[in-house]
KOLMISE-804145 format. One line per field, with one value per residue (C-alpha): x negated, y negated, z negated; residue number from 0; residue in one letter. Coordinates in nm, 2 decimals. Each point is the difference from the previous one (the first is absolute). Last residue first. Layout:
BEGIN
xx = X:...
yy = Y:...
zz = Z:...
i = NUM:...
aa = A:...
***
This chain:
BEGIN
xx = -10.38:-0.28:0.18:0.00:0.12:0.29:0.12:-0.01:0.21:0.24:0.03:0.10:0.26:0.15:0.01:0.16:0.27:0.06:0.03:0.25:0.21:-0.01:0.07:0.30:0.12:0.04:-0.13:-0.37:0.00:-0.34:-0.28:-0.27:-0.30:-0.21:-0.35:-0.15:-0.36:-0.30:-0.07:0.35:0.28:0.36:0.15:0.31:0.30:0.26:0.34:0.24:0.31:-0.18:-0.04:0.38:0.09:0.20:-0.11:-0.19:-0.33:0.09:0.08:-0.33:-0.19:0.18:-0.13:-0.34:0.00:0.12:-0.28:-0.25:0.09:0.01:-0.28:-0.24:0.03:0.09:-0.19:-0.31:-0.08:0.14:-0.09:-0.31:-0.13:-0.09:0.18:-0.17:0.25:-0.14:0.28:0.33:0.09:0.27:0.25:0.26:0.33:0.23:0.34:0.18:-0.32:-0.14:-0.34:-0.20:-0.27:-0.28:-0.22:0.18:-0.13:0.28:-0.23:0.16:-0.10:0.25:0.15:0.15:0.33:0.13:0.34:0.22:-0.23:0.22:-0.12:-0.30:-0.05:0.06:-0.26:-0.26:0.04:0.02:-0.34:0.04:-0.05:-0.19:0.23:-0.16:-0.34:0.15:0.21:-0.28:-0.23:0.27:0.05:0.32:0.31:0.16:-0.05:0.25:-0.15:0.16:-0.21:0.31:0.22:-0.26:-0.11:0.37:0.05:-0.36:0.09:0.35:-0.19:-0.25:0.29:0.14:-0.33:-0.06:0.35:-0.07:-0.32:0.17:0.24:-0.29:-0.18:0.30:0.06:-0.39:0.02:0.30:-0.17:-0.32:0.18:0.19:-0.34:-0.16:0.29:0.00:-0.39:0.08:0.25:-0.23:-0.29:0.22:0.14:-0.35:-0.08
yy = -9.49:-0.26:-0.20:-0.30:0.19:0.17:-0.34:-0.14:0.29:-0.03:-0.37:0.08:0.24:-0.21:-0.29:0.21:0.11:-0.36:-0.13:0.28:-0.06:-0.36:0.05:0.24:-0.28:-0.22:-0.37:0.03:-0.37:-0.10:0.24:-0.16:0.22:-0.10:-0.02:0.24:0.01:-0.13:-0.26:-0.11:0.08:-0.10:0.21:-0.21:0.17:-0.08:0.17:-0.18:-0.18:-0.36:0.08:0.07:0.36:0.16:-0.27:0.26:-0.20:0.02:0.37:0.05:-0.20:0.21:0.33:-0.17:-0.08:0.35:0.15:-0.26:0.09:0.37:0.08:-0.28:-0.11:0.34:0.22:-0.16:-0.26:0.16:0.37:-0.10:-0.22:-0.32:-0.21:0.17:0.11:-0.02:0.11:-0.15:-0.11:-0.28:0.06:-0.29:0.07:-0.18:-0.15:0.04:0.09:0.31:0.00:0.30:0.07:0.20:0.33:0.12:0.33:0.26:0.30:-0.02:-0.36:-0.27:-0.31:-0.18:-0.21:-0.33:-0.13:-0.26:-0.30:-0.30:-0.12:0.11:-0.28:-0.27:0.19:-0.02:-0.37:-0.06:0.20:0.31:0.01:0.31:0.24:0.31:-0.09:-0.08:0.32:0.20:-0.15:0.04:0.37:0.08:0.13:-0.34:-0.07:0.30:0.30:0.14:0.29:0.25:-0.19:-0.01:0.37:0.12:-0.22:0.13:0.36:-0.05:-0.17:0.30:0.26:-0.17:-0.02:0.38:0.09:-0.19:0.16:0.35:-0.08:-0.09:0.32:0.19:-0.19:0.06:0.37:0.03:-0.17:0.20:0.32:-0.10:-0.10:0.34:0.19:-0.19:0.07:0.38:-0.01:-0.17:0.23:0.30:-0.12:-0.05:0.37
zz = -10.59:-0.07:-0.28:0.20:0.31:-0.18:-0.15:0.36:0.11:-0.27:0.07:0.37:-0.11:-0.25:0.26:0.24:-0.23:-0.12:0.33:0.11:-0.29:0.09:0.37:-0.11:-0.24:0.29:0.06:-0.03:0.04:-0.14:-0.11:-0.24:-0.04:-0.31:-0.15:0.27:-0.04:0.23:-0.27:-0.04:0.25:0.04:0.28:0.15:0.17:0.25:0.07:0.22:-0.16:0.04:0.37:0.06:0.09:0.28:0.25:0.20:-0.06:-0.37:0.01:0.17:-0.26:-0.27:0.15:0.03:-0.37:-0.12:0.17:-0.12:-0.34:0.04:0.24:-0.03:-0.36:-0.18:0.21:0.16:-0.25:-0.32:0.06:0.17:-0.28:0.18:-0.27:-0.29:-0.28:-0.36:-0.21:-0.15:0.34:0.03:0.29:0.05:0.16:0.21:0.05:-0.31:-0.20:-0.11:-0.17:0.05:-0.27:0.11:-0.07:-0.34:-0.07:0.01:0.13:0.34:0.00:-0.11:0.18:-0.29:0.02:-0.06:0.07:0.17:0.02:0.17:0.35:0.19:0.21:-0.28:-0.21:0.26:0.05:-0.39:-0.02:-0.18:-0.39:-0.15:-0.14:0.13:-0.15:-0.35:-0.02:0.12:-0.27:-0.27:0.07:0.18:-0.19:-0.05:0.39:0.05:0.20:0.33:0.12:-0.04:0.21:0.27:-0.05:0.05:0.32:0.13:-0.08:0.19:0.30:0.00:0.01:0.29:0.18:-0.08:0.13:0.33:0.03:-0.04:0.28:0.21:-0.09:0.08:0.34:0.08:-0.09:0.23:0.29:-0.06:0.01:0.34:0.15:-0.12:0.15:0.34:0.00:-0.06:0.28:0.24:-0.07:0.04:0.32:0.14:-0.08
i = 190:189:188:187:186:185:184:183:182:181:180:179:178:177:176:175:174:173:172:171:170:169:168:167:166:165:164:163:162:161:160:159:158:157:156:155:154:153:152:151:150:149:148:147:146:145:144:143:142:141:140:139:138:137:136:135:134:133:132:131:130:129:128:127:126:125:124:123:122:121:120:119:118:117:116:115:114:113:112:111:110:109:108:107:106:105:104:103:102:101:100:99:98:97:96:95:94:93:92:91:90:89:88:87:86:85:84:83:82:81:80:79:78:77:76:75:74:73:72:71:70:69:68:67:66:65:64:63:62:61:60:59:58:57:56:55:54:53:52:51:50:49:48:47:46:45:44:43:42:41:40:39:38:37:36:35:34:33:32:31:30:29:28:27:26:25:24:23:22:21:20:19:18:17:16:15:14:13:12:11:10:9:8:7:6:5:4:3:2:1:0
aa = X:X:X:X:X:X:X:X:X:X:X:X:X:X:X:X:X:X:X:X:X:X:X:X:X:X:X:X:X:X:X:X:X:X:X:X:X:X:X:X:X:X:X:X:X:X:X:X:X:X:X:X:X:X:X:X:X:X:X:X:X:X:X:X:X:X:X:X:X:X:X:X:X:X:X:X:X:X:X:X:X:X:X:X:X:X:X:X:X:X:X:X:X:X:X:X:X:X:X:X:X:X:X:X:X:X:X:X:X:X:X:X:X:X:X:X:X:X:X:X:X:X:X:X:X:X:X:X:X:X:X:X:X:X:X:X:X:X:X:X:X:X:X:X:X:X:X:X:X:X:X:X:X:X:X:X:X:X:X:X:X:X:X:X:X:X:X:X:X:X:X:X:X:X:X:X:X:X:X:X:X:X:X:X:X:X:X:X:X:X:X
***
């Protein structure tokens, strides 16, 4: 009787281990697919400035302070961050050494998708990793990721990210921003 119970528990354990391995494999595949979809979305969401409505162009082209401009370097491209339905949520200005996010909708600074996810998890996470590299001597302080959130009357006017350094990080920032802005839009629309 005791032997049957032990055998059954061993079978259950074996089954659970196989199942965990299967699910981990599936999770890895799903992550890969998400990255592929994100890459496709980011290439599809590029919009030329000439195609944007005039108000969006003026808002996106507002000049940066000289000190900010010198930290960012030369502007490389301008992209649109869009909702799933194709609505333009923000302009993403990509520079040699940073990005500037200019929302095209009202984005409360304290909105959880922005404050808790994009800023606290994504930006602060990269900042911590870079600080560790600086402390270990693998990165100079002026190469470490930093950011500024420019707000006006409780709304995000701009998010400036300095020293994203890698295309992979840029893609992850764009993808995370898109997710956060979609959540802000859903909350605003009561979905």
